C-alpha positions as CSV (number, residue, x, y, z in Angstrom):
1,V,150.7,148.3,107.0
2,L,152.4,151.6,107.7
3,K,156.0,152.2,106.6
4,T,158.3,155.1,106.6
5,F,160.6,155.7,103.6
6,G,164.0,157.4,103.9
7,T,164.8,160.9,102.7
8,I,166.7,159.9,99.6
9,Q,164.8,160.4,96.3
10,S,165.0,157.4,94.0
11,P,166.6,158.1,90.6
12,G,164.2,155.7,88.9
13,M,161.7,157.2,86.4
14,L,158.9,155.1,87.7
15,S,160.0,154.3,91.2
16,F,157.3,154.2,93.9
17,P,159.4,154.8,97.0
18,R,159.8,158.5,97.9
19,P,160.5,160.3,101.1
20,G,157.5,160.0,103.4
21,I,155.1,157.4,104.7
22,T,153.3,154.6,102.9
23,L,150.1,153.1,104.0
24,A,148.7,149.8,102.6
25,L,145.0,149.1,103.1
26,D,142.9,146.0,102.2
27,F,139.1,146.3,101.7
28,A,136.5,143.6,101.1
29,Y,135.0,144.2,97.7
30,G,131.5,145.7,97.9
31,G,131.0,146.6,94.3
32,R,130.4,150.1,93.2
33,K,130.6,151.4,96.8
34,T,134.2,150.1,97.2
35,L,135.2,151.6,93.8
36,Q,133.8,155.0,94.8
37,L,135.8,154.8,98.1
38,L,139.0,154.0,96.2
39,D,138.4,156.9,93.8
40,E,138.0,159.2,96.8
41,L,141.2,157.9,98.3
42,D,143.0,158.4,95.0
43,K,142.0,162.0,95.1
44,V,143.4,162.4,98.6
45,V,146.7,160.8,97.6
46,R,147.0,163.1,94.5
47,Q,146.1,166.2,96.5
48,S,148.8,165.4,99.1
49,G,151.5,164.8,96.4
50,G,151.6,161.1,97.0
51,A,151.3,158.1,94.7
52,V,149.5,154.8,94.6
53,Y,151.7,151.7,94.1
54,P,150.9,150.6,90.5
55,A,151.9,147.0,91.0
56,K,149.2,146.7,93.6
57,D,146.4,148.6,91.9
58,A,144.6,146.9,89.1
59,R,142.3,149.9,88.4
60,M,144.7,152.9,88.2
61,S,143.6,155.4,85.6
62,A,145.9,157.0,83.1
63,E,145.2,160.4,84.7
64,N,146.3,159.2,88.1
65,F,149.3,157.3,86.9
66,Q,150.6,160.3,85.0
67,A,150.1,162.5,88.0
68,F,151.7,160.0,90.4
69,F,154.7,159.4,88.1
70,P,155.5,162.7,86.3
71,R,158.6,161.2,84.6
72,W,156.5,158.5,82.8
73,Q,157.1,160.1,79.4
74,E,160.8,159.7,79.9
75,F,160.3,156.0,80.4
76,A,157.9,155.8,77.4
77,Q,160.8,156.1,75.0
78,Y,162.1,152.7,76.2
79,V,158.9,150.8,75.7
80,D,159.2,148.2,72.9
81,P,155.9,148.3,70.9
82,H,156.4,144.6,70.3
83,F,156.5,143.8,74.0
84,S,154.1,145.9,76.0
85,S,151.6,145.2,78.8
86,S,147.9,146.0,79.0
87,F,148.7,148.1,82.1
88,W,151.1,150.3,80.1
89,R,148.7,150.7,77.2
90,R,146.0,151.7,79.7
91,V,148.0,154.3,81.7
92,S,149.9,155.7,78.8
93,H,146.9,155.9,76.4
94,T,148.8,154.0,73.8
95,N,147.5,151.1,71.8
96,N,150.7,150.4,70.0
97,L,150.2,146.7,69.5
98,V,152.4,145.5,66.7
99,T,151.3,142.4,64.8
100,V,153.9,140.3,63.1
């Protein structure tokens, strides 16, 4: 799937849409070989100033997330430590689980 986004920058701190083109690709899982391919594609995206859509990527690293979404720390102040996802803990390098 290839889509073109408009020229208006989103005001959202973690918004994926940004001016440019988005490309969605589906691959058959072939183990380590597929994961290595995805790592290489992540590098290309980062080097070109793009981003991977986090809702559709179950393996995104903290390093990539923080590069793709430079305003993530602004968002972090709104995260409730009593209600946080494993995704957020992985990409923000926090383990602020609160037990009651």
